[in-house]
mmCIF file of the C-alpha atoms, coordinates in Angstrom:
data_MODEL
# 
_entry.id   MODEL 
# 
loop_
_atom_site.group_PDB 
_atom_site.id 
_atom_site.type_symbol 
_atom_site.label_atom_id 
_atom_site.label_alt_id 
_atom_site.label_comp_id 
_atom_site.label_asym_id 
_atom_site.label_entity_id 
_atom_site.label_seq_id 
_atom_site.pdbx_PDB_ins_code 
_atom_site.Cartn_x 
_atom_site.Cartn_y 
_atom_site.Cartn_z 
_atom_site.occupancy 
_atom_site.B_iso_or_equiv 
_atom_site.pdbx_formal_charge 
_atom_site.auth_seq_id 
_atom_site.auth_comp_id 
_atom_site.auth_asym_id 
_atom_site.auth_atom_id 
_atom_site.pdbx_PDB_model_num 
ATOM 1  C CA . UNK A 1 1  ? -13.753 266.058 247.326 1.00 0.00 ? 1  UNK A CA 1 
ATOM 2  C CA . UNK A 1 2  ? -17.134 266.972 245.122 1.00 0.00 ? 2  UNK A CA 1 
ATOM 3  C CA . UNK A 1 3  ? -16.739 265.652 241.414 1.00 0.00 ? 3  UNK A CA 1 
ATOM 4  C CA . UNK A 1 4  ? -18.476 267.708 238.672 1.00 0.00 ? 4  UNK A CA 1 
ATOM 5  C CA . UNK A 1 5  ? -19.739 264.768 236.307 1.00 0.00 ? 5  UNK A CA 1 
ATOM 6  C CA . UNK A 1 6  ? -20.415 261.608 235.604 1.00 0.00 ? 6  UNK A CA 1 
ATOM 7  C CA . UNK A 1 7  ? -17.696 261.246 233.789 1.00 0.00 ? 7  UNK A CA 1 
ATOM 8  C CA . UNK A 1 8  ? -15.613 261.307 236.757 1.00 0.00 ? 8  UNK A CA 1 
ATOM 9  C CA . UNK A 1 9  ? -17.158 258.232 237.766 1.00 0.00 ? 9  UNK A CA 1 
ATOM 10 C CA . UNK A 1 10 ? -15.982 256.250 235.606 1.00 0.00 ? 10 UNK A CA 1 
ATOM 11 C CA . UNK A 1 11 ? -17.639 254.114 232.872 1.00 0.00 ? 11 UNK A CA 1 
ATOM 12 C CA . UNK A 1 12 ? -19.570 251.153 234.673 1.00 0.00 ? 12 UNK A CA 1 
ATOM 13 C CA . UNK A 1 13 ? -20.815 253.902 236.779 1.00 0.00 ? 13 UNK A CA 1 
ATOM 14 C CA . UNK A 1 14 ? -22.216 255.611 233.601 1.00 0.00 ? 14 UNK A CA 1 
ATOM 15 C CA . UNK A 1 15 ? -23.561 252.063 232.464 1.00 0.00 ? 15 UNK A CA 1 
ATOM 16 C CA . UNK A 1 16 ? -25.147 252.184 235.651 1.00 0.00 ? 16 UNK A CA 1 
ATOM 17 C CA . UNK A 1 17 ? -27.126 255.557 235.108 1.00 0.00 ? 17 UNK A CA 1 
ATOM 18 C CA . UNK A 1 18 ? -28.149 254.763 231.567 1.00 0.00 ? 18 UNK A CA 1 
ATOM 19 C CA . UNK A 1 19 ? -29.356 251.749 232.408 1.00 0.00 ? 19 UNK A CA 1 
ATOM 20 C CA . UNK A 1 20 ? -31.401 253.236 234.982 1.00 0.00 ? 20 UNK A CA 1 
ATOM 21 C CA . UNK A 1 21 ? -32.645 255.867 232.650 1.00 0.00 ? 21 UNK A CA 1 
ATOM 22 C CA . UNK A 1 22 ? -33.778 253.421 230.650 1.00 0.00 ? 22 UNK A CA 1 
ATOM 23 C CA . UNK A 1 23 ? -35.614 251.205 233.350 1.00 0.00 ? 23 UNK A CA 1 
ATOM 24 C CA . UNK A 1 24 ? -36.785 254.264 235.832 1.00 0.00 ? 24 UNK A CA 1 
ATOM 25 C CA . UNK A 1 25 ? -38.928 257.055 234.306 1.00 0.00 ? 25 UNK A CA 1 
ATOM 26 C CA . UNK A 1 26 ? -38.834 258.591 237.528 1.00 0.00 ? 26 UNK A CA 1 
ATOM 27 C CA . UNK A 1 27 ? -35.220 258.570 237.447 1.00 0.00 ? 27 UNK A CA 1 
ATOM 28 C CA . UNK A 1 28 ? -34.836 260.291 234.563 1.00 0.00 ? 28 UNK A CA 1 
ATOM 29 C CA . UNK A 1 29 ? -38.066 262.789 235.072 1.00 0.00 ? 29 UNK A CA 1 
ATOM 30 C CA . UNK A 1 30 ? -35.782 264.090 238.109 1.00 0.00 ? 30 UNK A CA 1 
ATOM 31 C CA . UNK A 1 31 ? -32.520 264.591 236.120 1.00 0.00 ? 31 UNK A CA 1 
ATOM 32 C CA . UNK A 1 32 ? -33.750 265.323 233.133 1.00 0.00 ? 32 UNK A CA 1 
ATOM 33 C CA . UNK A 1 33 ? -32.788 268.979 233.447 1.00 0.00 ? 33 UNK A CA 1 
ATOM 34 C CA . UNK A 1 34 ? -29.352 268.399 234.442 1.00 0.00 ? 34 UNK A CA 1 
ATOM 35 C CA . UNK A 1 35 ? -28.224 265.493 232.065 1.00 0.00 ? 35 UNK A CA 1 
ATOM 36 C CA . UNK A 1 36 ? -26.468 266.152 228.735 1.00 0.00 ? 36 UNK A CA 1 
ATOM 37 C CA . UNK A 1 37 ? -23.966 263.933 226.790 1.00 0.00 ? 37 UNK A CA 1 
ATOM 38 C CA . UNK A 1 38 ? -20.991 265.362 227.818 1.00 0.00 ? 38 UNK A CA 1 
ATOM 39 C CA . UNK A 1 39 ? -21.323 263.740 231.070 1.00 0.00 ? 39 UNK A CA 1 
ATOM 40 C CA . UNK A 1 40 ? -20.613 260.929 229.606 1.00 0.00 ? 40 UNK A CA 1 
ATOM 41 C CA . UNK A 1 41 ? -17.183 259.845 228.082 1.00 0.00 ? 41 UNK A CA 1 
ATOM 42 C CA . UNK A 1 42 ? -17.929 256.976 225.105 1.00 0.00 ? 42 UNK A CA 1 
ATOM 43 C CA . UNK A 1 43 ? -19.283 257.835 221.969 1.00 0.00 ? 43 UNK A CA 1 
ATOM 44 C CA . UNK A 1 44 ? -21.927 254.995 222.475 1.00 0.00 ? 44 UNK A CA 1 
ATOM 45 C CA . UNK A 1 45 ? -23.050 256.477 225.823 1.00 0.00 ? 45 UNK A CA 1 
ATOM 46 C CA . UNK A 1 46 ? -23.024 259.792 224.671 1.00 0.00 ? 46 UNK A CA 1 
ATOM 47 C CA . UNK A 1 47 ? -25.424 258.358 221.398 1.00 0.00 ? 47 UNK A CA 1 
ATOM 48 C CA . UNK A 1 48 ? -27.330 256.485 223.635 1.00 0.00 ? 48 UNK A CA 1 
ATOM 49 C CA . UNK A 1 49 ? -28.188 259.634 226.214 1.00 0.00 ? 49 UNK A CA 1 
ATOM 50 C CA . UNK A 1 50 ? -28.778 262.267 223.542 1.00 0.00 ? 50 UNK A CA 1 
ATOM 51 C CA . UNK A 1 51 ? -31.717 259.386 221.976 1.00 0.00 ? 51 UNK A CA 1 
ATOM 52 C CA . UNK A 1 52 ? -32.937 258.938 225.872 1.00 0.00 ? 52 UNK A CA 1 
ATOM 53 C CA . UNK A 1 53 ? -33.223 262.650 226.375 1.00 0.00 ? 53 UNK A CA 1 
ATOM 54 C CA . UNK A 1 54 ? -34.726 263.306 222.818 1.00 0.00 ? 54 UNK A CA 1 
ATOM 55 C CA . UNK A 1 55 ? -36.741 260.740 223.323 1.00 0.00 ? 55 UNK A CA 1 
ATOM 56 C CA . UNK A 1 56 ? -38.102 261.896 226.292 1.00 0.00 ? 56 UNK A CA 1 
ATOM 57 C CA . UNK A 1 57 ? -38.336 265.400 225.764 1.00 0.00 ? 57 UNK A CA 1 
ATOM 58 C CA . UNK A 1 58 ? -40.580 264.081 222.572 1.00 0.00 ? 58 UNK A CA 1 
ATOM 59 C CA . UNK A 1 59 ? -42.778 261.400 224.022 1.00 0.00 ? 59 UNK A CA 1 
ATOM 60 C CA . UNK A 1 60 ? -42.497 262.463 228.270 1.00 0.00 ? 60 UNK A CA 1 
ATOM 61 C CA . UNK A 1 61 ? -41.902 258.524 228.590 1.00 0.00 ? 61 UNK A CA 1 
ATOM 62 C CA . UNK A 1 62 ? -38.217 256.161 228.384 1.00 0.00 ? 62 UNK A CA 1 
ATOM 63 C CA . UNK A 1 63 ? -37.663 254.631 225.448 1.00 0.00 ? 63 UNK A CA 1 
ATOM 64 C CA . UNK A 1 64 ? -37.338 250.820 225.461 1.00 0.00 ? 64 UNK A CA 1 
ATOM 65 C CA . UNK A 1 65 ? -34.599 248.732 223.798 1.00 0.00 ? 65 UNK A CA 1 
ATOM 66 C CA . UNK A 1 66 ? -36.833 247.952 221.065 1.00 0.00 ? 66 UNK A CA 1 
ATOM 67 C CA . UNK A 1 67 ? -36.846 251.675 220.079 1.00 0.00 ? 67 UNK A CA 1 
ATOM 68 C CA . UNK A 1 68 ? -33.049 252.141 220.857 1.00 0.00 ? 68 UNK A CA 1 
ATOM 69 C CA . UNK A 1 69 ? -31.915 249.509 218.172 1.00 0.00 ? 69 UNK A CA 1 
ATOM 70 C CA . UNK A 1 70 ? -35.331 251.110 215.332 1.00 0.00 ? 70 UNK A CA 1 
ATOM 71 C CA . UNK A 1 71 ? -33.702 254.893 216.107 1.00 0.00 ? 71 UNK A CA 1 
ATOM 72 C CA . UNK A 1 72 ? -30.326 253.420 215.903 1.00 0.00 ? 72 UNK A CA 1 
ATOM 73 C CA . UNK A 1 73 ? -30.886 251.516 212.708 1.00 0.00 ? 73 UNK A CA 1 
ATOM 74 C CA . UNK A 1 74 ? -31.625 255.101 211.153 1.00 0.00 ? 74 UNK A CA 1 
ATOM 75 C CA . UNK A 1 75 ? -29.104 256.566 212.206 1.00 0.00 ? 75 UNK A CA 1 
ATOM 76 C CA . UNK A 1 76 ? -26.983 257.289 209.510 1.00 0.00 ? 76 UNK A CA 1 
ATOM 77 C CA . UNK A 1 77 ? -28.520 260.304 206.777 1.00 0.00 ? 77 UNK A CA 1 
ATOM 78 C CA . UNK A 1 78 ? -26.526 262.998 207.869 1.00 0.00 ? 78 UNK A CA 1 
ATOM 79 C CA . UNK A 1 79 ? -22.812 262.694 207.588 1.00 0.00 ? 79 UNK A CA 1 
ATOM 80 C CA . UNK A 1 80 ? -21.934 264.349 211.010 1.00 0.00 ? 80 UNK A CA 1 
ATOM 81 C CA . UNK A 1 81 ? -24.835 261.316 212.691 1.00 0.00 ? 81 UNK A CA 1 
ATOM 82 C CA . UNK A 1 82 ? -22.967 258.791 210.074 1.00 0.00 ? 82 UNK A CA 1 
ATOM 83 C CA . UNK A 1 83 ? -19.989 259.410 211.461 1.00 0.00 ? 83 UNK A CA 1 
ATOM 84 C CA . UNK A 1 84 ? -21.149 259.195 215.105 1.00 0.00 ? 84 UNK A CA 1 
ATOM 85 C CA . UNK A 1 85 ? -22.982 256.106 214.095 1.00 0.00 ? 85 UNK A CA 1 
ATOM 86 C CA . UNK A 1 86 ? -19.570 254.253 212.988 1.00 0.00 ? 86 UNK A CA 1 
ATOM 87 C CA . UNK A 1 87 ? -17.892 255.536 216.451 1.00 0.00 ? 87 UNK A CA 1 
ATOM 88 C CA . UNK A 1 88 ? -20.426 253.420 218.113 1.00 0.00 ? 88 UNK A CA 1 
ATOM 89 C CA . UNK A 1 89 ? -20.110 250.329 216.340 1.00 0.00 ? 89 UNK A CA 1 
ATOM 90 C CA . UNK A 1 90 ? -15.920 250.587 217.278 1.00 0.00 ? 90 UNK A CA 1 
# 
């Protein structure tokens, strides 16, 4: 049986993927082009992966935890982002 999405491996595996993306630039570089938020089931995970991918696209490196915190603080200017931030806080 072949699983088609990271989501199918469960939340524990998804957290490990997110952690690896934040700490191993080479891992992010290798899977950047095949990764998207739809591979994750949790809204917070979707937000994190989107921000990691956006940051990598702009700066070609992984964001630090501090950078993600700053991005999170700025979220809320648009209504879609505000709703998403509320989902993350749940």
